[in-house]
C-alpha atoms as one frame of an Amber mdcrd trajectory, in Angstrom:
protein
  -4.306 -10.055 -38.987  -7.478  -8.013 -39.102  -9.502  -6.386 -36.389 -12.748
  -7.999 -37.507 -15.135  -9.124 -34.744 -14.078 -12.755 -35.297 -10.368 -11.852
 -35.085 -10.977  -9.846 -31.905 -12.970 -12.747 -30.432 -10.017 -15.072 -31.089
  -7.636 -12.507 -29.572  -9.733 -12.400 -26.379  -9.936 -16.187 -26.304  -6.157
 -16.571 -26.418  -5.537 -13.574 -24.150  -7.784 -15.094 -21.483  -5.899 -18.396
 -21.721  -2.533 -16.617 -21.637  -3.537 -14.487 -18.622  -4.729 -17.651 -16.891
  -1.349 -19.269 -17.608   0.473 -16.159 -16.344  -1.591 -16.173 -13.139  -1.063
 -19.901 -12.499   2.599 -20.210 -13.494   4.045 -16.769 -12.826   5.940 -17.123
 -16.106   7.209 -14.111 -17.993   4.542 -12.519 -20.217   6.913 -12.359 -23.211
   7.665 -16.075 -22.854   3.941 -16.914 -22.690   3.230 -14.745 -25.733   6.029
 -16.424 -27.693   4.619 -19.857 -26.787   1.141 -18.873 -27.980   2.496 -17.424
 -31.230   4.410 -20.670 -31.814   1.805 -23.198 -30.641  -1.356 -21.706 -32.166
  -2.434 -20.643 -35.630  -2.468 -16.868 -35.192  -3.610 -16.059 -38.759  -7.286
 -15.604 -37.758  -6.322 -13.591 -34.648  -6.082  -9.832 -34.127  -2.510 -10.290
 -32.897  -2.042  -6.636 -31.971  -5.115  -6.800 -29.725  -3.922 -10.082 -28.171
  -0.533  -8.472 -27.476  -2.112  -5.327 -25.996  -4.385  -7.199 -23.593  -1.687
  -9.655 -22.579   0.826  -6.929 -21.734  -1.422  -4.162 -20.417  -3.553  -6.196
 -17.994  -0.574  -7.258 -15.826   0.838  -3.690 -15.950  -2.454  -2.243 -14.697
  -3.425  -5.096 -12.393  -4.038  -3.141  -9.181  -5.995  -0.398 -10.988  -8.149
  -2.977 -12.790  -8.850  -4.978  -9.659  -9.778  -1.795  -7.814 -12.520  -1.304
 -10.417 -14.230  -4.684  -9.985 -13.470  -5.712  -6.383 -16.219  -3.442  -4.937
 -18.748  -5.348  -7.069 -17.807  -8.911  -6.104 -21.072  -9.425  -4.206 -19.380
 -10.147  -0.898 -16.672 -12.405  -2.292 -12.986 -11.816  -1.711 -10.553 -11.524
  -4.620  -8.738 -14.691  -3.514 -12.030 -16.645  -3.632 -12.335 -16.188  -7.401
 -11.265 -19.013  -9.663  -8.429 -18.155 -12.097 -10.682 -18.137 -15.193 -13.141
 -15.689 -13.603 -10.226 -13.551 -12.452  -8.652 -13.492 -15.932 -11.991 -12.572
 -17.544 -12.785  -9.790 -15.062  -9.297  -8.304 -15.393  -9.455  -8.432 -19.184
 -12.995  -7.017 -19.389 -12.206  -4.193 -16.977  -9.161  -3.322 -19.073 -11.345
  -3.092 -22.177 -14.062  -1.112 -20.389 -11.498   1.295 -18.986  -9.010   1.682
 -21.829 -10.784   0.684 -25.049 -13.788   2.950 -25.362 -13.829   2.084 -29.067
 -15.250  -1.303 -28.012 -18.929  -1.055 -26.991 -19.517  -2.096 -23.383 -22.129
  -4.655 -24.493 -19.512  -6.356 -26.671 -17.091  -6.543 -23.730 -19.752  -8.100
 -21.498 -21.035 -10.518 -24.156 -17.538 -11.727 -25.037 -16.663 -12.237 -21.352
 -19.898 -14.110 -20.658 -19.343 -16.275 -23.738 -15.805 -17.201 -22.644 -17.053
 -17.883 -19.097 -19.694 -20.263 -20.462 -17.008 -22.083 -22.446 -14.185 -22.205
 -19.878 -15.538 -21.112 -16.513 -17.162 -22.894 -13.622 -20.902 -23.543 -13.632
 -22.798 -20.261 -13.389 -19.550 -18.227 -13.514 -21.018 -16.435 -16.529 -23.913
 -15.138 -14.390 -21.523 -13.825 -11.757 -19.290 -12.183 -14.387 -22.310 -10.636
 -16.093 -23.508  -9.142 -12.792 -20.100  -7.708 -11.911 -19.516  -6.278 -15.394
 -22.994  -4.702 -15.495 -22.068  -2.725 -12.370 -18.581  -1.887 -13.641 -20.022
  -0.729 -16.986 -22.524   1.538 -15.248 -19.588   3.090 -13.395 -16.978   3.353
 -16.170 -19.265   3.853 -19.157 -22.222   5.675 -17.617 -22.775   7.913 -20.666
 -22.837   4.909 -22.986 -24.940   2.738 -20.639 -27.493   5.481 -20.038 -27.736
   6.551 -23.683 -31.101   5.663 -25.174 -30.589   6.104 -28.869
């Protein structure tokens, strides 16, 4: 139960799947979390990070969507597939609330998950949206040339 990069990566992987399940089924977050903890080997996962993302994203849904909706390149929120939606919500949460995580890590992890689970070229769309969101939320970090 470490917070190594690999453990965080696994936490994001499962959190994205759990948020997808929550979006599609409307099931209770605690029930979904319990299922994941039972059905998957959580030893290599940063479980605290998984828990945080899974519970905080739904709590802050409207605030998170307000961050990325202006950057959807003319698309409506309801036009996004559930994987893209889960990844954008999760990434915006991290960009907004977890300044300990470099913005480039947030983008790279989201793009990587989109390549694995998303629709064709979803990773390009997500990258474009998150670049704009990062410039807005993390302007000091993005503009720092060090």
